[in-house]
C-alpha positions in Angstrom: -19.7 -275.9 -31.7 -18.8 -272.0 -31.2 -22.0 -270.5 -30.3 -22.4 -267.2 -32.2 -23.6 -264.1 -29.7 -21.3 -261.2 -31.1 -21.0 -260.9 -34.9 -16.9 -260.9 -34.6 -17.9 -264.4 -33.5 -18.3 -265.4 -37.2 -14.0 -265.0 -37.2 -13.3 -267.8 -34.8 -16.8 -269.5 -36.3 -15.2 -269.8 -39.7 -11.7 -270.9 -38.3 -13.2 -273.4 -36.7 -16.0 -275.0 -39.5 -15.0 -273.7 -42.6 -11.4 -272.7 -42.7 -10.8 -272.4 -46.4 -8.0 -270.4 -49.1 -10.5 -268.4 -50.7 -12.6 -266.8 -47.7 -13.4 -263.4 -49.1 -11.6 -262.0 -52.7 -11.8 -258.6 -54.0 -11.3 -257.4 -57.5 -9.1 -254.5 -57.9 -7.6 -253.2 -61.0 -8.7 -256.1 -63.0 -6.6 -258.8 -60.3 -8.5 -260.7 -57.7 -6.5 -260.2 -54.0 -7.6 -263.0 -52.0 -7.9 -263.9 -48.3 -7.7 -267.1 -46.8 -9.8 -267.3 -43.3 -6.5 -267.7 -41.3 -4.7 -264.7 -43.2 -8.0 -262.6 -42.9 -8.5 -263.6 -39.2 -4.7 -262.9 -38.8 -4.9 -259.7 -40.3 -8.3 -258.4 -38.5 -6.5 -259.2 -35.2 -3.8 -257.5 -36.1 -5.4 -254.3 -36.9 -7.7 -254.1 -34.0 -4.3 -254.3 -32.0 -3.0 -251.3 -34.0 -6.2 -249.5 -33.4 -5.8 -249.7 -29.5 -2.8 -248.1 -30.1 -4.7 -245.1 -31.3 -6.8 -245.4 -28.1 -9.8 -247.2 -29.8 -11.6 -248.9 -27.7 -15.5 -249.7 -26.5 -17.8 -246.9 -27.8 -15.2 -245.2 -29.7 -16.7 -244.3 -33.0 -14.4 -245.3 -36.3 -16.2 -245.1 -39.8 -15.2 -246.9 -43.4 -15.9 -244.7 -46.4 -15.0 -247.2 -49.5 -16.4 -249.1 -51.9 -16.9 -253.1 -51.4 -13.6 -254.9 -51.0 -12.4 -257.5 -48.5 -10.0 -254.4 -46.6 -14.2 -253.0 -45.6 -14.9 -256.3 -44.0 -11.1 -256.8 -42.3 -12.1 -253.0 -40.9 -15.5 -253.8 -39.6 -14.5 -257.0 -37.7 -11.3 -255.3 -36.1 -13.6 -252.0 -35.1 -16.3 -254.1 -34.0 -14.3 -256.7 -31.5 -13.0 -253.8 -29.5 -16.4 -252.9 -28.6 -16.2 -250.0 -30.7 -19.3 -248.5 -33.3 -18.8 -248.9 -37.3 -20.4 -246.2 -39.1 -20.5 -246.9 -42.8 -19.9 -243.7 -45.1 -21.3 -244.5 -48.8 -18.5 -243.0 -51.0 -21.0 -240.9 -52.7 -21.9 -239.1 -49.7 -21.9 -234.9 -50.1 -19.3 -233.0 -47.5 -21.6 -231.5 -45.7 -23.8 -234.8 -45.0 -19.7 -236.5 -43.9 -19.7 -233.7 -41.7 -22.9 -234.2 -39.9 -22.7 -237.4 -39.4 -19.0 -237.5 -38.0 -20.4 -234.5 -36.0 -23.4 -236.2 -35.1 -22.2 -239.8 -34.3 -18.7 -238.4 -32.3 -16.6 -239.9 -35.1 -12.9 -240.1 -34.0 -11.1 -241.7 -37.1 -12.1 -242.5 -40.8 -11.2 -245.4 -43.3 -11.3 -243.7 -46.8 -11.0 -245.8 -50.1 -8.8 -243.5 -52.1 -6.9 -240.2 -53.1 -10.3 -238.3 -53.9 -12.1 -239.9 -50.7 -8.5 -238.5 -49.0 -9.0 -235.4 -49.7 -12.8 -234.8 -49.4 -12.2 -236.2 -46.2 -9.3 -233.7 -45.7 -11.7 -230.7 -46.8 -14.0 -231.8 -43.9 -11.5 -232.2 -41.9 -10.8 -228.5 -42.1 -14.2 -227.5 -41.1 -14.5 -229.8 -37.6 -14.0 -228.5 -34.2 -12.3 -232.1 -33.5 -10.6 -233.2 -36.6 -10.8 -237.3 -37.6 -7.9 -239.5 -38.0 -7.5 -240.4 -41.9 -5.9 -244.0 -42.5 -6.5 -244.9 -46.6 -6.7 -248.4 -47.7 -5.0 -247.6 -51.0 -1.9 -246.5 -51.0 -2.4 -242.5 -51.1 0.7 -239.8 -51.0 0.8 -238.0 -48.0 -1.5 -240.0 -46.3 -1.3 -243.2 -43.5 -2.2 -246.2 -45.0 -4.1 -249.3 -43.1 -1.3 -251.3 -43.2 1.0 -249.3 -41.1 -1.5 -250.5 -38.1 -1.5 -253.9 -39.0 2.1 -253.7 -39.0 2.1 -251.9 -35.6 -0.8 -254.6 -34.2 1.7 -257.5 -35.0 4.2 -255.7 -33.0 2.0 -255.2 -30.0 1.2 -257.4 -26.7 -2.4 -256.1 -26.3 -4.9 -259.0 -24.9 -7.7 -258.7 -27.9 -9.9 -261.4 -25.8 -9.9 -259.0 -22.9 -11.7 -256.3 -25.1 -14.1 -259.5 -26.2 -15.1 -260.1 -23.1 -16.4 -256.9 -22.8 -18.9 -256.9 -25.5 -22.1 -258.3 -25.1 -24.9 -259.0 -27.8 -27.0 -256.6 -26.5 -24.2 -253.6 -27.1 -24.2 -251.6 -30.0 -22.5 -252.6 -33.0 -23.4 -250.1 -35.6 -24.5 -246.5 -36.7 -26.4 -246.3 -39.9 -27.1 -243.5 -40.9 -30.3 -243.3 -43.3 -30.2 -241.0 -46.0 -34.0 -241.3 -46.6 -36.1 -239.9 -49.3 -36.5 -236.5 -47.2 -35.0 -235.2 -44.0 -31.6 -235.0 -42.1 -30.1 -238.5 -42.2 -30.8 -240.5 -38.8 -28.9 -242.8 -37.0 -30.2 -246.2 -36.6 -28.4 -248.1 -33.7 -28.4 -251.7 -34.4 -26.6 -254.3 -31.6 -25.0 -257.6 -32.4 -28.1 -259.3 -31.4 -30.1 -257.7 -33.9 -27.8 -258.6 -36.6 -27.3 -262.3 -35.9 -30.8 -263.0 -35.1 -31.1 -261.7 -38.7 -28.9 -263.6 -40.3 -29.4 -266.8 -38.5 -32.9 -266.5 -39.4 -32.6 -265.2 -43.0 -30.3 -268.6 -43.8 -33.0 -270.1 -45.0 -32.5 -268.9 -48.5 -29.6 -270.2 -49.0 -29.5 -274.1 -49.5 -26.3 -276.0 -48.6 -25.3 -275.9 -52.5 -24.5 -272.3 -52.2 -20.5 -272.2 -51.8 -19.7 -269.1 -53.7 -21.2 -265.3 -54.3 -20.4 -262.7 -56.2 -21.6 -259.6 -54.2 -21.8 -255.9 -55.6 -24.9 -254.0 -53.5 -22.7 -251.5 -51.5 -21.5 -253.1 -47.9 -22.5 -249.4 -46.6 -26.2 -250.4 -46.8 -27.6 -252.9 -44.1 -28.6 -255.3 -47.0 -25.6 -256.3 -48.3 -24.0 -256.1 -44.8 -26.2 -258.3 -43.1 -25.8 -260.4 -46.7 -22.2 -260.4 -45.9 -22.5 -262.1 -42.2 -24.9 -264.5 -43.6 -22.3 -265.7 -46.0 -19.6 -266.0 -43.4 -22.6 -267.8 -41.1 -23.0 -270.5 -44.0 -19.6 -270.7 -45.2 -20.1 -269.4 -48.8 -17.0 -267.9 -50.3 -17.2 -264.0 -51.2 -15.7 -262.2 -54.2 -16.6 -258.6 -54.6 -17.2 -257.3 -58.2 -14.5 -254.4 -59.3 -17.5 -252.1 -60.4 -21.0 -252.2 -61.6 -19.7 -251.6 -65.0 -17.6 -255.4 -64.6 -20.4 -256.8 -62.9 -21.1 -259.7 -65.9 -17.2 -260.3 -66.4 -16.8 -260.9 -62.7 -19.7 -263.0 -62.2 -19.1 -265.0 -65.4 -15.0 -265.8 -64.0 -16.6 -266.6 -60.6 -19.4 -268.8 -61.7 -21.1 -267.8 -58.3 -23.7 -270.2 -56.7 -25.6 -267.1 -55.3 -25.7 -263.1 -55.4 -28.3 -260.2 -53.5 -29.4 -258.2 -56.2 -31.8 -254.9 -57.0 -34.7 -255.4 -59.4 -32.7 -253.0 -61.3 -30.3 -255.3 -62.4 -32.3 -258.0 -63.2 -34.4 -255.9 -65.3 -31.2 -255.0 -67.1 -30.1 -258.2 -67.6 -33.8 -259.1 -69.1 -33.4 -256.3 -71.5 -30.4 -257.2 -72.8 -31.6 -260.8 -73.4 -34.5 -259.3 -75.0 -32.6 -257.2 -77.4 -30.6 -260.5 -78.4 -33.9 -262.1 -78.9 -35.4 -259.5 -80.9 -32.4 -259.8 -83.3 -32.8 -263.6 -84.1 -34.7 -264.6 -87.6 -36.7 -267.3 -88.4 -36.7 -270.4 -86.3 -34.7 -269.3 -83.9 -36.9 -266.3 -83.2 -39.8 -267.8 -82.9 -38.4 -270.7 -80.3 -37.2 -267.9 -78.3 -40.6 -265.9 -78.0 -42.7 -269.4 -77.5 -39.8 -269.9 -74.7 -40.7 -266.5 -73.5 -44.7 -267.1 -73.1 -44.2 -270.0 -71.5 -41.8 -268.6 -68.7 -44.7 -265.9 -68.4 -46.9 -268.5 -67.5 -44.4 -270.1 -64.7 -46.1 -271.2 -61.6 -45.4 -273.7 -58.9 -48.0 -276.1 -59.5 -48.2 -277.1 -63.3 -49.1 -280.2 -65.4 -46.5 -282.4 -66.6 -47.5 -281.1 -70.3 -46.1 -277.4 -69.0 -43.2 -279.4 -67.0 -41.9 -281.2 -70.6 -42.3 -278.5 -72.6 -40.3 -276.1 -69.9 -37.5 -278.8 -70.0 -37.1 -278.2 -73.6 -37.1 -274.5 -73.3 -34.3 -274.7 -70.3 -32.5 -277.0 -72.8 -32.9 -274.5 -76.0 -33.1 -271.3 -74.9 -32.7 -270.5 -71.2 -29.6 -272.5 -70.6 -28.1 -269.7 -72.7 -29.5 -267.1 -70.2 -28.0 -269.2 -67.1 -24.6 -269.0 -68.7 -24.8 -264.9 -69.0 -24.9 -265.2 -65.0 -21.9 -267.8 -64.9 -24.2 -270.9 -65.1 -24.6 -272.3 -61.5 -27.2 -269.9 -60.0 -28.7 -271.6 -57.4 -30.9 -268.6 -55.7 -30.9 -265.4 -56.2 -31.8 -262.6 -53.3 -33.9 -259.4 -54.3 -34.5 -256.5 -52.3 -34.4 -253.0 -51.9 -37.0 -252.2 -53.9 -40.5 -254.3 -55.6 -39.5 -256.9 -57.9 -41.9 -257.4 -60.9 -44.0 -260.7 -60.7 -43.5 -261.3 -64.3 -39.3 -260.8 -63.7 -40.0 -263.2 -61.2 -41.4 -265.8 -62.9 -39.4 -265.5 -66.4 -36.1 -265.9 -63.6 -37.5 -269.1 -61.9 -38.9 -270.7 -65.2 -35.3 -269.9 -66.9 -33.5 -272.4 -63.4 -32.7 -269.3 -61.7 -35.0 -268.5 -58.6 -35.4 -264.9 -57.3 -36.4 -265.0 -53.5 -38.0 -260.9 -53.1 -37.7 -260.0 -49.4 -38.4 -256.9 -47.5 -37.2 -255.2 -44.3 -35.5 -251.7 -43.5 -32.8 -250.3 -41.8 -34.2 -250.0 -38.7 -35.2 -253.8 -38.5 -31.7 -255.3 -39.1 -32.9 -255.6 -42.1 -35.1 -258.6 -42.9 -38.9 -258.6 -41.8 -39.7 -261.2 -44.4 -38.4 -263.3 -47.1 -39.6 -265.6 -49.9 -37.6 -269.2 -49.8 -37.7 -272.7 -50.8 -40.1 -273.9 -48.0 -42.6 -270.6 -48.8 -42.8 -268.5 -52.1 -45.6 -266.5 -53.8 -45.5 -264.3 -56.5 -46.0 -260.9 -56.1 -45.5 -261.0 -52.4 -42.5 -260.2 -50.4 -42.6 -263.6 -48.5 -43.4 -264.4 -45.2 -42.0 -263.4 -41.5 -38.4 -264.4 -40.6 -38.6 -266.5 -37.3 -39.1 -264.5 -34.4 -40.6 -261.7 -36.2 -44.7 -260.6 -35.9 -45.7 -258.5 -38.6 -49.5 -256.8 -38.8 -51.5 -254.6 -40.9 -53.1 -251.1 -38.9 -56.3 -249.9 -39.6 -55.0 -247.4 -42.2 -53.4 -250.5 -44.1 -49.5 -249.3 -42.4 -47.5 -252.6 -41.8 -46.3 -252.9 -38.4 -43.7 -255.3 -37.1 -41.9 -256.2 -33.7 -39.3 -258.9 -32.7 -35.8 -259.5 -32.0 -34.9 -257.3 -35.3 -35.8 -253.7 -34.7 -33.1 -251.5 -33.7 -32.5 -250.0 -30.2 -33.2 -246.6 -31.7 -32.2 -243.4 -33.3 -28.8 -242.1 -32.0 -29.8 -239.0 -29.8 -33.0 -238.6 -31.3 -35.2 -240.3 -28.5 -38.3 -238.3 -29.7 -37.7 -239.8 -34.0 -37.7 -243.2 -31.9 -41.2 -242.8 -29.9 -42.8 -241.8 -33.3 -42.2 -245.0 -34.9 -42.0 -247.9 -31.8 -44.7 -247.3 -29.9 -45.5 -248.3 -26.3 -46.5 -252.1 -27.5 -43.1 -252.4 -29.5 -44.3 -252.4 -32.7 -42.6 -250.9 -35.1 -44.2 -248.3 -37.8 -43.1 -249.2 -41.1 -44.2 -246.3 -43.2 -45.3 -248.9 -45.8 -48.9 -250.2 -47.2 -49.4 -253.1 -47.3 -51.9 -256.7 -46.9 -51.6 -260.0 -46.0 -52.5 -262.9 -48.3 -53.4 -266.3 -47.3 -52.6 -265.5 -43.6 -49.1 -265.5 -44.0 -47.5 -263.5 -47.0 -47.1 -260.1 -47.0 -47.6 -257.7 -50.3 -46.7 -254.2 -50.1 -48.5 -252.2 -52.2 -47.2 -248.9 -51.5 -45.2 -246.2 -49.1 -47.7 -244.3 -46.8 -45.5 -241.1 -47.4 -45.5 -241.2 -51.2 -49.5 -241.5 -51.1 -50.8 -238.4 -52.8 -53.9 -236.9 -53.4 -55.3 -235.1 -56.7 -57.4 -232.1 -56.9 -60.2 -234.2 -57.4 -59.7 -236.0 -54.0 -58.8 -239.4 -55.2 -55.6 -240.9 -53.9 -53.1 -242.3 -56.0 -50.5 -244.9 -55.3 -47.5 -243.6 -57.3 -45.1 -247.2 -56.8 -47.7 -249.2 -58.1 -48.0 -247.2 -61.2 -44.1 -246.6 -61.7 -43.3 -250.7 -61.5 -46.3 -251.1 -64.6 -44.8 -248.4 -66.6 -41.1 -249.4 -65.8 -41.8 -253.0 -67.6 -41.6 -251.3 -70.9 -38.2 -251.5 -72.1 -38.1 -247.8 -73.2 -38.5 -246.4 -70.1 -35.4 -246.7 -67.9 -36.5 -244.6 -65.1 -40.3 -242.9 -64.4 -41.7 -240.8 -61.2 -45.4 -240.2 -61.3 -46.7 -236.7 -59.1 -49.8 -234.9 -59.0 -50.3 -233.7 -55.5 -53.5 -231.8 -55.9 -53.1 -231.6 -59.2 -56.2 -232.3 -61.5 -54.8 -235.7 -62.8 -51.7 -237.5 -62.4 -48.4 -236.7 -64.5 -45.2 -238.4 -65.1 -41.3 -237.7 -65.7 -39.8 -240.6 -67.6 -35.8 -240.9 -68.7 -35.8 -242.9 -71.6 -33.7 -245.7 -72.1 -31.6 -244.3 -74.2 -29.9 -247.2 -76.3 -33.6 -248.9 -76.7 -34.8 -245.8 -78.2 -31.5 -245.3 -80.6 -32.3 -248.9 -81.7 -36.4 -248.2 -81.9 -35.3 -245.0 -84.4 -32.8 -246.7 -86.2 -35.5 -249.6 -86.8 -38.1 -246.7 -87.8 -35.5 -244.7 -90.0 -35.9 -241.8 -87.6 -32.1 -239.9 -87.5 -30.6 -239.9 -84.2 -28.7 -236.8 -82.7 -28.7 -236.2 -79.4 -30.5 -237.4 -76.0 -31.3 -233.9 -75.8 -32.9 -233.3 -79.5 -34.6 -236.6 -79.2 -36.4 -236.3 -76.3 -38.4 -234.0 -78.2 -39.0 -235.2 -81.1 -42.4 -235.6 -82.8 -42.3 -239.2 -83.7 -40.5 -240.1 -80.2 -42.9 -238.2 -78.4 -45.9 -240.0 -80.4 -44.4 -243.7 -79.4 -43.9 -242.8 -75.6 -47.5 -241.9 -75.6 -48.9 -244.6 -76.7 -46.7 -247.2 -74.4 -48.1 -245.0 -71.6 -51.6 -245.1 -72.9 -51.1 -249.0 -72.9 -49.5 -249.6 -70.0 -51.8 -247.6 -67.6 -54.9 -249.5 -69.1 -55.3 -251.7 -66.1 -55.8 -248.9 -63.8 -58.7 -246.9 -62.8 -59.2 -243.6 -65.3 -58.1 -241.1 -62.3 -54.9 -243.3 -61.9 -53.6 -243.2 -65.6 -50.6 -241.2 -66.2 -52.3 -238.2 -68.6 -49.3 -236.7 -69.6 -45.6 -236.4 -69.0 -41.9 -235.2 -69.8 -39.1 -237.2 -71.0 -36.0 -236.2 -69.1 -32.7 -236.1 -71.5 -30.2 -237.1 -68.0 -30.8 -240.0 -66.0 -31.5 -239.5 -61.9 -28.4 -240.3 -60.1 -27.0 -241.0 -56.2 -24.4 -238.2 -57.3 -26.9 -235.9 -58.5 -29.1 -236.3 -55.5 -31.9 -237.7 -56.7 -31.6 -240.8 -55.5 -30.9 -242.8 -52.3 -28.0 -245.2 -52.3 -30.6 -248.1 -52.4 -31.9 -246.5 -55.5 -35.4 -245.1 -54.4 -36.4 -241.7 -55.6 -35.7 -238.8 -53.7 -39.4 -237.1 -54.9 -38.9 -234.4 -53.2 -35.6 -233.2 -54.8 -36.6 -234.3 -58.0 -39.9 -232.2 -57.9 -37.5 -229.4 -57.2 -35.1 -230.3 -59.4 -38.0 -230.1 -62.4 -40.1 -227.6 -60.8 -40.2 -225.8 -64.5 -41.1 -228.8 -66.6 -43.4 -229.9 -64.1 -45.3 -226.4 -64.1 -45.2 -226.8 -68.0 -47.0 -230.4 -68.3 -49.8 -228.5 -66.2 -50.1 -225.3 -68.1 -50.1 -226.9 -71.6 -53.0 -229.5 -70.3 -55.1 -226.3 -69.6 -54.6 -224.5 -72.7 -55.0 -227.7 -74.8 -58.0 -227.2 -77.1 -58.0 -230.5 -78.6 
């Protein structure tokens, strides 16, 4: 059997071990475009040959700027098997960020998805000293199409094997620019070996029963990209959802055994289920909430009586939950943010195990993960094979092993700041190790702030608790050098509308409703109730409701949906000032 020493070895590995008619498929304009293993590999090889005619070779830099589609992967493999570096660009990146990355990385060519991105890159090109070649994945008038290169490649007699032989496992595979929550993007250098070790050691989360997967998290992010390699390594057929709006429909069509997700999506699935449950009447409503209460107590060590009741709940209630996600889920992988332990228990009880993991772009990305061999609710699992973790004196999580990046591109100073002389990478996260092996994240080191009273606040723990309310879509806790913690809250407007209808409150616009006295009173009670388990100094004392969601396009979220706290603070400075001024003037 072929050994995998470079990521592109996955192609010959699949041809030999898992040839299939549906290797990677994507839904475009409502229609599935499917590639067999054979056609995928042939197209990739022809694209590689076509790229050589443009002078692309070892250490050239080629970017891909597109949402998930099979051609993203074809470009990825075609670039890497020439020894060139693939630089993923988020489609939502602002022009100034695109310009910075192209110049910093020395990109010479970009594959873009459609006319919108073609126009964006054309505008950027006008500002560059060395304009890049642009090829589109969709047909765009006046633009070069990627299939032109495939056709050229078919006619060439280039020996691809000569290019492949020049690539070793220690060579750079990709430069991934982390948007980060602050500062200028940094190019993370990851090698073939970084990714191979990561997907091989992380494959413990997928049992052999997993044959099909739906993918919707962006391939531009290392988490889903690594998972795509893991699927190929495990012989899993991948289906790319058309968009975030069509996920549920696409999942019901494919009926996958697995998918990777972020907690927010699971929360939304849960919220929709809860809305339906609340609309039930009589005995059906009683059974629904009895099953839910049972699920909240789920654990791995339960007696026969609990097991007996759970079987009944699965037949009467949870079977419908499973059907909402296609009915064939074997495992769900969650990353990118903290998963609420209560939600994890509920999904496990419903027969859909969720494995939470942890990592960063700089760690390829997985450091730890829960799996069928070892899972603990409220933790991000145990270190994968070949990876070490330890907790520094100040509580920061340190890690060392095959997963650590080669460094930040052209920034040895920043590399030295986060990788110490003993090879330990400083994650910037705070955590603890439970039972000698399970890692629990408690907060981001850089996000912990101190109030004017000298008390330290870990905002993520508070935010995750407050987000348990179906009425809270997004929240950011703040209060650096202030007398008490406050929060900016974006309501879940659909749930708020339903609540208003039930209370007989006329719903006008989102902008008006966030100032409605009855609505504000409701949120006061929600925030007070959810904060009770925290110390008095930690509890959110005041808040403001916002009418507009934080978004990637708006600049408030990173592409992996983390809060860009600095930008949110700047954008809402007047609102925040008013929170604290009103508190000072309050005479009650």
